[in-house]
C-alpha positions as CSV (number, residue, x, y, z in Angstrom):
1,M,-34.1,24.7,127.5
2,M,-36.8,22.4,126.3
3,V,-39.5,23.9,124.1
4,K,-43.0,22.6,124.8
5,M,-44.0,20.0,122.2
6,K,-47.3,19.8,120.4
7,K,-49.3,16.7,121.1
8,S,-48.9,15.5,117.5
9,D,-45.2,16.1,117.8
10,Q,-44.9,14.1,121.0
11,N,-45.9,11.0,119.3
12,L,-42.8,11.3,117.0
13,G,-40.5,12.3,119.8
14,Y,-40.0,15.8,118.5
15,K,-37.8,18.0,120.7
16,K,-36.1,21.3,120.4
17,T,-33.0,22.7,122.1
18,G,-32.9,26.4,121.8
19,S,-34.1,27.3,118.3
20,K,-32.7,24.2,116.5
21,P,-34.7,20.9,116.3
22,I,-32.9,18.0,117.9
23,I,-33.0,16.2,114.6
24,R,-30.8,18.9,113.1
25,K,-28.5,19.0,116.1
26,I,-27.9,15.3,115.7
27,Y,-27.0,15.8,112.1
28,D,-24.5,18.6,112.9
29,Y,-22.8,16.4,115.5
30,L,-22.5,13.3,113.3
31,L,-21.2,15.4,110.3
32,S,-18.6,17.2,112.5
33,F,-17.5,13.8,114.0
34,Y,-17.4,11.5,111.0
35,G,-17.2,13.9,108.0
36,P,-18.9,13.5,104.6
37,Q,-19.5,9.8,103.7
38,G,-19.7,9.9,100.0
39,W,-22.7,7.6,99.4
40,W,-23.8,5.8,97.2
41,P,-20.7,3.8,96.4
42,L,-20.0,3.0,92.8
43,T,-17.9,0.2,91.3
44,E,-16.4,2.6,88.7
45,L,-14.8,4.6,91.5
46,H,-12.9,1.4,92.7
47,E,-10.5,2.2,89.9
48,T,-10.2,5.9,90.5
49,G,-9.5,6.1,94.2
50,G,-12.9,6.4,95.7
51,I,-12.7,5.3,99.4
52,N,-14.9,5.2,102.5
53,P,-13.6,7.8,104.9
54,T,-14.7,5.9,108.0
55,K,-13.5,2.5,107.0
56,T,-16.5,0.5,108.3
57,G,-17.6,-2.3,105.9
58,S,-16.7,-1.8,102.3
59,V,-13.9,0.7,101.8
60,Q,-14.0,1.5,98.1
61,G,-16.2,3.3,95.6
62,Y,-17.3,6.3,97.8
63,H,-17.1,10.0,96.8
64,P,-17.0,12.2,100.0
65,A,-18.3,15.7,99.5
66,D,-19.0,15.1,95.8
67,Y,-22.7,15.1,95.2
68,T,-22.5,15.0,91.3
69,Y,-23.0,11.3,91.2
70,P,-24.6,9.5,89.5
71,Q,-23.2,11.1,86.3
72,T,-24.4,8.6,83.8
73,R,-27.4,6.3,83.2
74,N,-25.3,3.2,83.9
75,Q,-24.2,4.6,87.3
76,Q,-27.9,5.5,87.9
77,F,-28.9,2.0,87.2
78,E,-26.1,0.5,89.2
79,I,-27.4,2.4,92.3
80,I,-30.9,1.0,91.6
81,C,-29.5,-2.5,91.4
82,G,-27.6,-2.0,94.7
83,A,-30.7,-0.6,96.4
84,L,-32.5,-3.9,95.6
85,L,-29.7,-6.3,96.2
86,T,-28.9,-4.8,99.7
87,Q,-32.2,-6.0,101.0
88,N,-31.5,-8.5,103.9
89,T,-27.7,-8.5,103.4
90,S,-24.6,-6.5,103.9
91,W,-23.1,-4.1,101.4
92,I,-19.9,-6.1,101.2
93,Q,-21.9,-9.0,99.7
94,V,-23.8,-6.6,97.4
95,E,-20.5,-5.3,96.1
96,K,-19.4,-8.8,95.2
97,A,-22.6,-9.2,93.2
98,L,-22.2,-5.9,91.4
99,L,-18.6,-6.6,90.5
100,N,-19.6,-10.0,89.2
101,L,-22.1,-8.3,86.9
102,K,-19.5,-5.8,85.9
103,Q,-17.1,-8.5,85.0
104,I,-19.5,-10.1,82.6
105,R,-20.4,-6.6,81.2
106,S,-23.9,-6.8,82.4
107,L,-24.1,-4.0,84.9
108,S,-26.7,-2.0,82.9
109,S,-30.4,-2.3,82.2
110,E,-29.6,-3.7,78.7
111,G,-27.1,-6.2,80.1
112,I,-29.5,-7.4,82.8
113,L,-32.3,-7.8,80.2
114,S,-30.0,-9.8,77.8
115,L,-28.7,-12.2,80.5
116,E,-30.2,-15.7,80.9
117,L,-32.0,-15.9,84.2
118,E,-29.7,-18.6,85.5
119,T,-26.6,-16.6,84.6
120,L,-28.0,-13.6,86.4
121,K,-28.7,-15.7,89.5
122,E,-25.2,-17.0,89.5
123,A,-23.7,-13.5,89.3
124,I,-25.7,-12.1,92.2
125,K,-25.6,-15.1,94.4
126,P,-23.3,-13.4,97.0
127,A,-26.1,-11.0,97.8
128,G,-28.4,-13.8,98.9
129,Y,-32.1,-14.5,97.9
130,Y,-30.8,-14.7,94.4
131,N,-33.8,-16.4,92.9
132,Q,-36.2,-13.7,93.8
133,K,-33.7,-10.9,93.4
134,A,-32.8,-12.0,89.9
135,E,-36.5,-11.8,88.8
136,R,-36.9,-8.4,90.4
137,L,-33.8,-7.1,88.8
138,K,-35.2,-8.1,85.4
139,I,-38.4,-6.1,86.3
140,L,-36.3,-3.1,87.4
141,A,-34.3,-3.3,84.2
142,C,-37.3,-3.3,82.0
143,W,-38.8,-0.4,83.9
144,F,-35.7,1.6,83.8
145,S,-35.1,1.1,80.1
146,E,-38.6,2.6,79.5
147,L,-38.1,5.4,81.9
148,K,-35.9,7.5,79.7
149,N,-34.7,10.6,81.4
150,R,-37.5,11.4,83.8
151,A,-37.5,11.0,87.6
152,P,-40.1,8.6,88.8
153,A,-42.7,9.3,91.5
154,R,-42.4,7.5,94.8
155,E,-45.7,5.7,94.2
156,E,-44.5,4.4,90.8
157,L,-41.5,2.8,92.5
158,L,-43.6,1.3,95.2
159,S,-45.8,-0.4,92.6
160,L,-42.8,-2.4,91.3
161,K,-42.4,-5.9,92.7
162,G,-39.8,-6.1,95.5
163,V,-39.6,-2.3,96.0
164,G,-40.7,-1.3,99.5
165,P,-40.5,2.2,101.1
166,E,-36.8,1.9,102.0
167,T,-35.7,0.7,98.6
168,A,-37.9,3.3,96.9
169,D,-36.5,6.2,98.9
170,S,-32.9,5.0,98.4
171,I,-33.5,5.0,94.7
172,L,-35.1,8.4,94.7
173,L,-32.4,9.9,96.9
174,Y,-29.3,8.4,95.4
175,A,-30.1,7.4,91.8
176,F,-32.4,10.3,91.0
177,K,-31.1,13.0,93.4
178,Q,-34.6,13.6,94.9
179,P,-34.7,14.7,98.6
180,S,-36.6,11.8,99.9
181,F,-35.4,10.7,103.4
182,V,-34.4,7.0,103.8
183,V,-35.3,5.2,106.9
184,D,-33.6,1.9,107.7
185,A,-33.2,-0.4,110.7
186,Y,-30.2,1.5,111.9
187,T,-32.2,4.8,111.9
188,R,-35.0,3.2,113.9
189,R,-32.5,1.7,116.4
190,I,-30.8,5.0,117.1
191,L,-34.0,7.0,117.5
192,T,-35.6,4.4,119.7
193,N,-32.5,4.4,122.0
194,L,-32.7,8.2,122.1
195,S,-36.4,7.9,123.0
196,L,-37.3,10.1,120.0
197,I,-39.7,7.6,118.6
198,D,-41.9,4.9,119.9
199,E,-40.7,1.4,119.1
200,K,-43.9,0.8,117.0
201,A,-43.5,4.1,114.9
202,S,-44.2,3.4,111.3
203,Y,-41.8,4.0,108.5
204,N,-43.7,7.0,107.2
205,E,-43.9,8.5,110.7
206,I,-40.1,8.3,111.1
207,K,-39.6,9.6,107.5
208,A,-41.9,12.6,108.3
209,L,-40.0,13.4,111.5
210,F,-36.8,14.0,109.5
211,E,-38.4,15.7,106.5
212,K,-40.4,18.1,108.8
213,N,-37.3,19.2,110.7
214,L,-34.8,19.5,107.9
215,P,-34.6,21.6,104.8
216,Q,-35.1,19.8,101.5
217,D,-31.4,19.5,100.8
218,L,-30.1,16.6,98.8
219,A,-26.6,16.6,100.3
220,M,-28.0,16.8,103.8
221,Y,-30.4,13.9,103.2
222,Q,-27.7,11.7,101.7
223,E,-25.2,12.5,104.4
224,Y,-27.6,12.1,107.2
225,H,-28.7,8.6,106.2
226,A,-25.1,7.5,105.7
227,L,-24.0,9.0,109.0
228,L,-26.7,7.3,110.9
229,V,-25.6,3.9,109.4
230,E,-22.0,4.6,110.3
231,H,-22.9,5.7,113.8
232,A,-25.2,2.7,114.4
233,K,-22.4,0.3,113.4
234,R,-20.4,1.7,116.3
235,Y,-22.9,2.2,119.0
236,N,-26.1,0.2,118.1
237,L,-25.1,-3.3,117.1
238,K,-24.9,-4.6,120.6
239,K,-27.3,-3.8,123.5
240,D,-24.4,-3.2,125.9
241,S,-23.1,-0.4,123.7
242,Y,-26.4,1.6,123.5
243,A,-25.8,3.4,126.8
244,K,-22.4,4.6,125.5
245,C,-24.0,6.5,122.5
246,P,-22.7,10.1,122.6
247,L,-25.9,11.3,121.1
248,L,-27.6,10.7,124.5
249,D,-25.6,13.7,125.7
250,I,-27.1,15.9,123.0
251,I,-30.6,14.8,124.0
252,S,-30.0,15.7,127.6
253,D,-28.7,19.2,126.8
């Protein structure tokens, strides 16, 4: 039974089935189907058996159902580096760049700051756009070294060069364990296919759709983002697969 939507909610594609928002129903389905994803992957876990349970893309460094990470400042900074480096490239390429930094013992804010710029560029070359990303990593390293042990505000992150909404929310959610929902291209693609958002919906509108209909739960926010990425890789990479998305059945219930 479809609950009547408020006009303001219609613009965001808000629907309810029974007493549970459709946004929550989608999460429950994805989690039951794919299981915990264990994001954000860490290079340190390559050596201790961390794996990706769904085997799409990179298959190492994940920690399914363990939300204690990051456990150290270096792990925290590694996530920040990854969030920047993953812009406009795949995680597999980012992983190569991070491992390069680790190999030269520079996967820390102190290490990045001490590296010659050209050396840094060479190390992160697999992630692409290495000229601008190297300069922005230097900025992030300087900022992080002065941050000490506090969690930054979203506006503070957005003021840093090269940090847009998706990168800022990724840093907050995974590095600082703050429930700030991450919206990426996969999320937009899935929700558009389900007719839950307009194609022109803004980042903040989509973010609000999730945050309005979910509890402020760190594990749920982390899993939901990761699950949407995994699902999109299977059903939303090619147009001819969109109609096969099993989430369409949930929407029609």
